[in-house]
N, C-alpha and C positions, 0 to 999 in steps of 0.2 A: 304704829303711831309715828314712824320715821324717827323716833327717839328725839323729837324736837317739839317745841310748843306749837309751831305751825301745823305739824302733823296731828297733834292732839286737838287743835282747833278744827281741822278737817274732819276728824273722827266725830266730834260733837255735831258739826254742821251737816254731816251726811245723813244723820238720823238712824233709825233702826230698821232692820229688814235684811233681805238676802239679795245679793247681786253676784252674778257669775262674770268674772273678768277674763277675757281671752287676750293674751299678749303674743304677738307673732313678730319675728324678725324677718324683714323682707329686703330683697335687693331693690335697687333703684327702679327696675322694670316691674316691680310688684310681685315677683316670684318669691315664695317662701325659701328661706335658707335651710338646706337639708343637711349640711355638714358643717362641723366646727373644726377649725385648724388651730393648733397651738404652736408657739415658737417665738423667737425674738422679733421685736418690732423696732421701728425707728423712733426718733424723739417725738414726744407728745406735741411739743410746740416748736416750730422752726422760726417764728418771728421773735422780736425783742419782747413783745407783750402778748398776753393771753386775754381773749375776750370770752364772755359768757357763751357765745355761740360756738367757740372753739372746743369747749370741754363739757357742755351739757346739752340737753335736748332742745331742738328748735321746733316750734309748732308749725305744722304744714297744713294750713287751711285751704290752700289752693295748689294744684299741681305746678302752677307757674312759679310758686315761691320755692320749689325744691331746686337747689343748686345743681348744675350739671355735673359737678365734681363729687357729689354725695354718692357713696357706695351703698349705704344701707338706710333703712327707715324702720320704725317700730309702729305696728298697728295695734291699737287698743280698742277692743269692742266690749261693751258692757251689756249684759242681759239683766234687766232691772226688775225689782218688785216695788218696794216703797221707799228706797233710799234716793238721795239727791244725786242724779247722774253727773251734773256739772261739777259738783264738789268731788265726787269720786274720781273724775278725770284729772282734776287738779291734784288730788292726793296721789294718784298713780304717777303723774308727771313729776311731782316732787321726789317720790321714791326712786324712780328711774334716773332722774337727774343727779341725785345723791350718789348713786352707783357710778355714773359716768365721771363725775367730778373726782371722786376718790380714786377711781381707776387711772385717770389722767395724772393725778398727783403722784400716785405710786409709780407710774410709768416714767414720769419726769425724774423722780428721785433715783430710780434704778438706772436709767440711761446715763445720768451724770456721775454715777459711781465708777463707770468704766469707759465712758466716751466723752468727747468734747464736740460741741456743735457750734458752727459759725452761723449766727442768726442775722437775718435781714434787718437793717435799721433804716429809719426814714431818712430821706435826703435833706429835707429842711427840718432842722432840729431846733425846737424852742429850748428854754433853759432846763425844764424838767426832763425832756427827752435826752438832752446832752448828759444830764446827771445819770439817767438810767443806762445810757449807752456806755458811759465810763464805768459804771458798776458791773455791767455785763462783761466788759473786757477783763476786769479784775476777778470776778466770780461768775463764770458762765452759768446761765440758767436762773440766777437769783431774781432778776426783775419779773420773769415769767412766773416763777414760784410764788412771789408775793401777790401777783395778780390772781393766780389760781386760788390761793388761800383766802383772799378777800372775797372772791366770788363765792367760795364755799361758806363764808360767814354770812353773806347776804342771802344765800339760798333758802334756808340755812342747812348746815350739815352737822350732825351730832359730834363728829370727831374733830371739827375745826372750830377752835375757840379763840376769841380775841379779847384782850383786856388793854385798856389805854389809860393814860394820865396826861392831862393837858396843862399841868402846872409849869410855869416858866422857871428855868434854872439857869445858873451862870455857865458860860462855856467852860470855865476851869473845873467844873464839877462833872462834866459829861463822862470822862473816862472812868472815874471812880464810881459814878452811878451805874454805868454799864457793867462794870466788873462785879458790883454788889448784886445787881439784878441777875446777872448770869450765874453767879455762885448759888443764889437761891434756887433758880430753875434747875441747874444741874444736880445740886444736892438732893432736891426733891425727886427728880426723875431716877437717879441712880442710887438713891437711898444711902447717901454718904453724909457724914457730918461736916466734911470740909473738902474743897476741891483745890488741887494744885495747878496753877496756870504756868505756861500756856498748854493748850490741849490740841492735839493734831486734828481731831474731828470737828472742832469748832473753828469756823472761819469768820474773821472779823474784817470788815471793810470800813475805812475812814474816808469820808468825802468832804472836800472843801472846794470852793469855787476856783481857787488858784492852783491847788495840787491835784484836783480831780479825785478819782477813787483809787486808793492804794490798799493793799493787804497789809494788816498789822498784827502783831501779837501783843498781849497784855499780861502783866504780872504785878503782884503787889510789891511795893518798894517804899519802905518807911523813910528813905532819904529824900523822897520827892514831896513837894508841898501837898499834893492831893493823894499821896500814898500809892500811886500807880505809875508804872513805867510802860510807855507805848513805844513800840519799835517797828519801823517799816520792815516788812519781810524781805524785800528785795535788796534794799540798800543798807539794811541793818543800822538805820539812823534813828536816834531818839527823837520823838515828836512831842511837842507841848502845845496844849490848847490854850491860846492866849485869850484875855478878856475881849479883845476885838475880833476874835475868830468867830465863825459860825459853822463849826463842823457838825457832821452827822455820822453816827456809827450804825452799821448794819451787821448784825451777828446772825449766822445761820448754822444750824446743826442738822445733819441728815442729807445734805446736798454736797456733791463732790466726792472725790475718791477718799476711801477710808484711810485714816492715819495708820502708819506702820509702827511707830515707836510706842505711843500710849493710846491705843484705840479704846473707846468706850463702847462696848457691845451691848445692844439693847436686848433685854430679856422679855419673855412673854408676859410677865406680870406687869411690865411697864406700859403695855399697849392697851388701848381701848378695844380694838378688835385684833385678836392674836393671829388669825389667818382667815382665808375665805372658806366658809363652810360649804362644802359640796355635797354633804350627805343629806338624806331625807329619811323620815320615819319609814319603817318597813311597809306600812300600808300605803305610802305615797311614792314608793320607789318607781322609777321609770327607766327606760333604756338610756335616756339622756343623763339622769343622775348617776346611773351605774357607770356610764362612760366617763363622767367627770371624776368620780371616785378613783377609777383606774388611772386616769391621767395624774391626779393628785398623788397617788401612791408611787408612781414611777418618776414624777418630777415635782416634788413638794415645793421647790423654790418658786414655781409659778403662782402659788397660792399664798405666799408669805405677805405679811403686811409690814410696813415700815413706820418710822417715827421721825418727825422733824419739827423744828420750831424756828421762827425768825423773830429776833429781838432788835428793835430799832430805838435809838436814843438821839434826841436832838434837844436844842434849847426849849423848843415849844411843846414837844410831845415825846412820851415814852410809850411804846406799844409792844405787845407780845402776842404772836399768833402761833398756836400749837396745832399739830396734826397727829391724830391717833394716840394721844397721851391718855393713859388711864385716868378717868375723872377723879378717882380717889387721890391721885398724885396732885392734880390741879387744885383740889380742895385744900391740900396741905401746904400750898405755897403761900 
Protein backbone atom coordinates (compact mmCIF):
# COMPACT_ATOMS: atom_id res chain seq x y z
CA UNK A 1 0.00 0.00 0.00
CA UNK A 2 3.13 2.25 0.15
CA UNK A 3 1.95 2.89 3.76
CA UNK A 4 0.12 6.04 2.62
CA UNK A 5 -3.48 6.98 1.86
CA UNK A 6 -2.51 7.55 -1.79
CA UNK A 7 -1.20 4.00 -2.00
CA UNK A 8 -4.38 2.64 -0.44
CA UNK A 9 -6.36 4.62 -3.05
CA UNK A 10 -4.34 3.00 -5.85
CA UNK A 11 -4.98 -0.38 -4.25
CA UNK A 12 -8.74 0.16 -4.43
CA UNK A 13 -8.65 1.66 -7.93
CA UNK A 14 -6.53 -1.14 -9.38
CA UNK A 15 -9.31 -3.66 -8.79
CA UNK A 16 -8.91 -7.39 -8.22
CA UNK A 17 -6.94 -9.81 -10.33
CA UNK A 18 -3.40 -10.95 -11.00
CA UNK A 19 -0.62 -8.97 -12.66
CA UNK A 20 3.05 -9.84 -13.12
CA UNK A 21 5.32 -6.81 -12.80
CA UNK A 22 8.82 -6.88 -14.31
CA UNK A 23 11.19 -4.14 -13.10
CA UNK A 24 14.62 -3.83 -14.72
CA UNK A 25 17.45 -1.40 -14.09
CA UNK A 26 18.90 -0.25 -17.42
CA UNK A 27 21.81 1.88 -18.52
CA UNK A 28 21.13 4.93 -20.68
CA UNK A 29 21.85 2.82 -23.80
CA UNK A 30 19.13 0.34 -22.85
CA UNK A 31 21.41 -2.46 -21.60
CA UNK A 32 20.46 -4.22 -18.37
CA UNK A 33 22.70 -3.57 -15.38
CA UNK A 34 24.44 -6.83 -14.54
CA UNK A 35 26.55 -5.77 -11.54
CA UNK A 36 25.94 -3.69 -8.43
CA UNK A 37 28.75 -1.79 -6.74
CA UNK A 38 28.79 -0.43 -3.19
CA UNK A 39 30.91 2.29 -1.65
CA UNK A 40 30.98 5.94 -0.70
CA UNK A 41 29.19 8.42 -2.97
CA UNK A 42 29.31 12.17 -3.35
CA UNK A 43 26.66 14.60 -2.06
CA UNK A 44 23.07 13.94 -3.13
CA UNK A 45 22.52 17.61 -4.03
CA UNK A 46 25.22 20.05 -5.20
CA UNK A 47 22.90 23.06 -5.73
CA UNK A 48 21.40 25.32 -3.11
CA UNK A 49 17.93 23.82 -3.70
CA UNK A 50 16.58 20.36 -4.55
CA UNK A 51 13.82 19.76 -7.08
CA UNK A 52 11.52 16.76 -7.46
CA UNK A 53 13.38 15.69 -10.59
CA UNK A 54 16.64 15.64 -8.57
CA UNK A 55 15.51 13.02 -6.07
CA UNK A 56 12.62 11.02 -7.56
CA UNK A 57 11.64 9.26 -10.79
CA UNK A 58 11.10 11.18 -14.02
CA UNK A 59 8.64 9.77 -16.55
CA UNK A 60 10.27 9.10 -19.91
CA UNK A 61 7.50 9.02 -22.51
CA UNK A 62 9.87 9.79 -25.37
CA UNK A 63 13.55 8.96 -25.86
CA UNK A 64 14.14 12.66 -26.59
CA UNK A 65 13.07 13.57 -23.05
CA UNK A 66 15.89 11.51 -21.52
CA UNK A 67 18.69 13.86 -20.49
CA UNK A 68 22.13 13.19 -21.91
CA UNK A 69 23.61 13.15 -18.42
CA UNK A 70 21.27 10.45 -17.09
CA UNK A 71 23.15 7.20 -16.35
CA UNK A 72 20.28 4.87 -15.53
CA UNK A 73 16.62 4.30 -16.15
CA UNK A 74 14.04 1.85 -14.81
CA UNK A 75 11.88 -0.25 -17.11
CA UNK A 76 8.48 -1.37 -15.77
CA UNK A 77 6.52 -3.96 -17.76
CA UNK A 78 3.19 -5.33 -16.57
CA UNK A 79 1.56 -8.57 -17.75
CA UNK A 80 -2.08 -8.02 -16.87
CA UNK A 81 -5.28 -9.98 -16.37
CA UNK A 82 -8.18 -7.91 -15.03
CA UNK A 83 -6.53 -5.11 -13.02
CA UNK A 84 -6.22 -1.49 -14.17
CA UNK A 85 -2.75 -1.23 -15.75
CA UNK A 86 -2.64 2.60 -15.71
CA UNK A 87 -3.29 2.61 -11.96
CA UNK A 88 -0.69 -0.11 -11.41
CA UNK A 89 1.93 1.98 -13.22
CA UNK A 90 1.11 4.96 -10.97
CA UNK A 91 1.30 2.68 -7.94
CA UNK A 92 4.72 1.30 -8.92
CA UNK A 93 5.92 4.82 -9.78
CA UNK A 94 4.96 6.03 -6.30
CA UNK A 95 6.66 3.06 -4.61
CA UNK A 96 9.93 3.53 -6.50
CA UNK A 97 9.87 7.31 -6.01
CA UNK A 98 9.47 6.78 -2.27
CA UNK A 99 12.59 4.61 -2.27
CA UNK A 100 14.57 7.23 -4.21
CA UNK A 101 13.47 10.14 -2.02
CA UNK A 102 14.36 8.29 1.20
CA UNK A 103 17.70 7.17 -0.24
CA UNK A 104 18.58 10.73 -1.24
CA UNK A 105 17.62 12.12 2.17
CA UNK A 106 19.71 9.43 3.91
CA UNK A 107 22.62 10.15 1.57
CA UNK A 108 22.30 13.90 2.21
CA UNK A 109 22.30 13.44 6.00
CA UNK A 110 25.19 10.98 5.98
CA UNK A 111 27.33 13.18 3.72
CA UNK A 112 26.96 16.23 5.97
CA UNK A 113 27.96 14.29 9.08
CA UNK A 114 31.55 14.12 7.81
CA UNK A 115 31.84 16.48 4.83
CA UNK A 116 31.15 20.02 3.76
CA UNK A 117 29.93 20.99 0.30
CA UNK A 118 30.15 24.34 -1.43
CA UNK A 119 26.88 24.67 -3.31
CA UNK A 120 26.18 26.67 -6.43
CA UNK A 121 23.95 29.69 -5.79
CA UNK A 122 22.03 31.81 -8.32
CA UNK A 123 23.73 35.01 -9.50
CA UNK A 124 20.56 37.12 -9.38
CA UNK A 125 19.05 36.62 -5.95
CA UNK A 126 15.57 37.70 -4.89
CA UNK A 127 14.80 38.19 -1.20
CA UNK A 128 13.88 34.54 -0.59
CA UNK A 129 16.99 33.29 -2.40
CA UNK A 130 19.16 35.69 -0.39
CA UNK A 131 17.67 34.27 2.80
CA UNK A 132 18.30 30.65 1.77
CA UNK A 133 21.82 31.52 0.62
CA UNK A 134 22.53 33.08 4.02
CA UNK A 135 21.12 30.01 5.81
CA UNK A 136 23.27 27.74 3.64
CA UNK A 137 26.39 29.60 4.74
CA UNK A 138 25.49 29.16 8.41
CA UNK A 139 24.17 25.59 8.12
CA UNK A 140 25.35 23.85 4.92
CA UNK A 141 22.74 21.54 3.43
CA UNK A 142 19.72 22.87 5.35
CA UNK A 143 17.91 24.58 2.41
CA UNK A 144 18.28 21.44 0.28
CA UNK A 145 17.13 19.22 3.17
CA UNK A 146 13.98 21.33 3.67
CA UNK A 147 13.25 21.05 -0.07
CA UNK A 148 13.72 17.28 -0.02
CA UNK A 149 11.48 16.79 2.99
CA UNK A 150 8.73 18.97 1.51
CA UNK A 151 8.93 16.94 -1.72
CA UNK A 152 8.52 13.79 0.38
CA UNK A 153 5.44 15.26 2.07
CA UNK A 154 3.84 16.05 -1.30
CA UNK A 155 4.75 12.65 -2.81
CA UNK A 156 3.68 11.37 -0.14
CA UNK A 157 6.23 9.34 1.85
CA UNK A 158 5.18 7.45 5.03
CA UNK A 159 8.28 8.43 7.02
CA UNK A 160 8.11 12.16 6.21
CA UNK A 161 5.42 13.94 8.23
CA UNK A 162 4.66 17.66 8.42
CA UNK A 163 2.50 19.56 10.90
CA UNK A 164 1.89 23.32 10.78
CA UNK A 165 0.22 26.14 12.66
CA UNK A 166 -0.48 29.50 10.99
CA UNK A 167 -1.59 31.46 14.05
CA UNK A 168 0.13 34.86 14.32
CA UNK A 169 2.31 35.41 17.41
CA UNK A 170 4.42 38.33 18.65
CA UNK A 171 8.13 38.53 17.82
CA UNK A 172 9.00 38.60 21.51
CA UNK A 173 7.46 35.13 21.94
CA UNK A 174 9.32 33.39 19.12
CA UNK A 175 12.35 32.20 21.11
CA UNK A 176 10.27 30.81 23.96
CA UNK A 177 7.86 29.18 21.49
CA UNK A 178 10.74 27.49 19.68
CA UNK A 179 12.30 26.23 22.92
CA UNK A 180 8.94 24.91 24.16
CA UNK A 181 8.23 23.07 20.89
CA UNK A 182 11.79 21.76 20.71
CA UNK A 183 11.55 20.41 24.26
CA UNK A 184 8.35 18.53 23.42
CA UNK A 185 9.85 17.00 20.26
CA UNK A 186 13.14 15.95 21.88
CA UNK A 187 11.48 14.58 25.03
CA UNK A 188 9.15 12.46 22.88
CA UNK A 189 11.89 11.15 20.58
CA UNK A 190 14.42 10.36 23.32
CA UNK A 191 11.83 9.32 25.93
CA UNK A 192 12.96 11.84 28.54
CA UNK A 193 10.93 13.90 30.99
CA UNK A 194 13.06 17.01 30.51
CA UNK A 195 15.78 18.27 28.17
CA UNK A 196 18.69 20.46 29.21
CA UNK A 197 19.80 23.04 26.64
CA UNK A 198 21.95 23.77 24.70
CA UNK A 199 22.43 20.45 22.84
CA UNK A 200 25.32 19.88 20.46
CA UNK A 201 23.32 17.81 17.96
CA UNK A 202 20.58 20.45 17.62
CA UNK A 203 21.53 23.34 15.34
CA UNK A 204 19.53 26.58 15.54
CA UNK A 205 19.67 29.36 12.96
CA UNK A 206 18.23 32.82 13.62
CA UNK A 207 17.49 34.89 10.52
CA UNK A 208 16.68 38.60 10.25
CA UNK A 209 16.86 40.90 7.23
CA UNK A 210 19.58 43.03 8.80
CA UNK A 211 21.70 40.38 10.54
CA UNK A 212 21.05 37.61 8.01
CA UNK A 213 21.43 34.02 9.22
CA UNK A 214 23.55 33.31 12.29
CA UNK A 215 23.95 30.22 14.45
CA UNK A 216 22.64 30.58 17.98
CA UNK A 217 22.22 28.57 21.14
CA UNK A 218 19.23 28.70 23.49
CA UNK A 219 18.62 27.92 27.11
CA UNK A 220 16.04 28.71 29.75
CA UNK A 221 16.68 31.88 31.75
CA UNK A 222 14.16 33.06 34.32
CA UNK A 223 15.86 36.47 34.53
CA UNK A 224 14.73 37.24 30.98
CA UNK A 225 11.27 38.57 30.17
CA UNK A 226 10.48 35.65 27.87
CA UNK A 227 12.38 33.11 29.98
CA UNK A 228 14.89 32.30 27.21
CA UNK A 229 18.47 33.36 26.57
CA UNK A 230 19.55 33.47 22.91
CA UNK A 231 23.29 33.70 22.28
CA UNK A 232 25.12 33.95 18.94
CA UNK A 233 27.50 31.00 18.62
CA UNK A 234 30.33 32.94 16.98
CA UNK A 235 30.38 36.26 18.82
CA UNK A 236 28.88 34.97 22.11
CA UNK A 237 26.53 37.95 22.09
CA UNK A 238 23.09 37.94 23.73
CA UNK A 239 20.31 38.53 21.21
CA UNK A 240 16.83 39.85 21.87
CA UNK A 241 13.76 39.68 19.64
CA UNK A 242 12.23 43.15 19.71
CA UNK A 243 8.55 43.89 18.96
CA UNK A 244 9.63 45.60 15.72
CA UNK A 245 11.76 42.64 14.61
CA UNK A 246 10.62 39.94 12.22
CA UNK A 247 13.03 37.07 12.97
CA UNK A 248 12.73 33.47 11.83
CA UNK A 249 14.20 30.47 13.62
CA UNK A 250 15.27 27.26 11.86
CA UNK A 251 16.13 24.30 14.04
CA UNK A 252 17.51 21.04 12.62
CA UNK A 253 18.47 17.69 14.14
CA UNK A 254 20.28 14.95 12.18
CA UNK A 255 22.17 17.25 9.81
CA UNK A 256 25.80 18.18 10.35
CA UNK A 257 28.58 16.69 12.41
CA UNK A 258 27.62 14.81 15.56
CA UNK A 259 28.16 16.67 18.81
CA UNK A 260 31.06 15.51 20.93
CA UNK A 261 30.17 16.79 24.40
CA UNK A 262 26.51 15.78 24.81
CA UNK A 263 25.45 13.76 21.78
CA UNK A 264 21.95 12.28 21.59
CA UNK A 265 22.29 8.88 19.96
CA UNK A 266 19.29 7.53 18.09
CA UNK A 267 18.08 4.08 19.13
CA UNK A 268 16.37 1.56 16.86
CA UNK A 269 13.07 1.92 18.76
CA UNK A 270 12.94 5.60 17.80
CA UNK A 271 12.93 4.88 14.06
CA UNK A 272 10.07 4.18 11.65
CA UNK A 273 12.36 1.92 9.58
CA UNK A 274 15.29 0.57 11.59
CA UNK A 275 17.38 -0.53 8.60
CA UNK A 276 17.12 -1.57 4.96
CA UNK A 277 15.72 -5.09 4.81
CA UNK A 278 17.83 -7.12 2.39
CA UNK A 279 16.51 -10.58 3.27
CA UNK A 280 13.79 -12.55 1.53
CA UNK A 281 11.79 -15.63 2.54
CA UNK A 282 13.63 -18.88 1.74
CA UNK A 283 11.18 -19.66 -1.07
CA UNK A 284 11.93 -16.30 -2.74
CA UNK A 285 15.70 -16.17 -2.28
CA UNK A 286 17.77 -15.30 -5.34
CA UNK A 287 21.42 -14.72 -6.14
CA UNK A 288 20.75 -10.99 -5.83
CA UNK A 289 19.17 -11.21 -2.35
CA UNK A 290 21.97 -13.52 -1.17
CA UNK A 291 24.56 -11.01 -2.43
CA UNK A 292 22.79 -8.19 -0.61
CA UNK A 293 22.72 -10.15 2.64
CA UNK A 294 26.45 -10.83 2.31
CA UNK A 295 27.14 -7.12 1.76
CA UNK A 296 24.93 -6.18 4.72
CA UNK A 297 26.75 -8.66 6.96
CA UNK A 298 30.18 -7.30 6.02
CA UNK A 299 29.20 -3.61 6.00
CA UNK A 300 25.99 -3.03 8.01
CA UNK A 301 26.45 0.76 8.07
CA UNK A 302 25.43 0.88 4.38
CA UNK A 303 21.98 -0.36 5.40
CA UNK A 304 21.42 1.88 8.44
CA UNK A 305 18.56 4.37 8.53
CA UNK A 306 18.77 7.82 10.10
CA UNK A 307 16.43 10.25 11.83
CA UNK A 308 16.04 13.98 11.33
CA UNK A 309 13.63 16.84 11.88
CA UNK A 310 13.39 20.51 10.95
CA UNK A 311 11.44 22.88 13.20
CA UNK A 312 10.78 26.42 11.93
CA UNK A 313 9.23 29.26 13.91
CA UNK A 314 8.23 32.69 12.63
CA UNK A 315 5.54 35.24 13.46
CA UNK A 316 3.23 33.79 10.82
CA UNK A 317 3.92 30.05 10.95
CA UNK A 318 5.29 27.20 13.02
CA UNK A 319 6.08 23.95 11.21
CA UNK A 320 7.69 20.63 12.06
CA UNK A 321 8.86 18.12 9.44
CA UNK A 322 10.13 14.76 10.70
CA UNK A 323 12.01 12.04 8.85
CA UNK A 324 11.87 8.37 9.89
CA UNK A 325 10.51 9.01 13.37
CA UNK A 326 8.56 6.12 14.90
CA UNK A 327 4.83 6.94 14.37
CA UNK A 328 4.08 6.01 18.00
CA UNK A 329 6.43 8.80 19.07
CA UNK A 330 4.72 11.28 16.75
CA UNK A 331 1.34 10.31 18.20
CA UNK A 332 2.62 11.07 21.71
CA UNK A 333 3.70 14.65 20.90
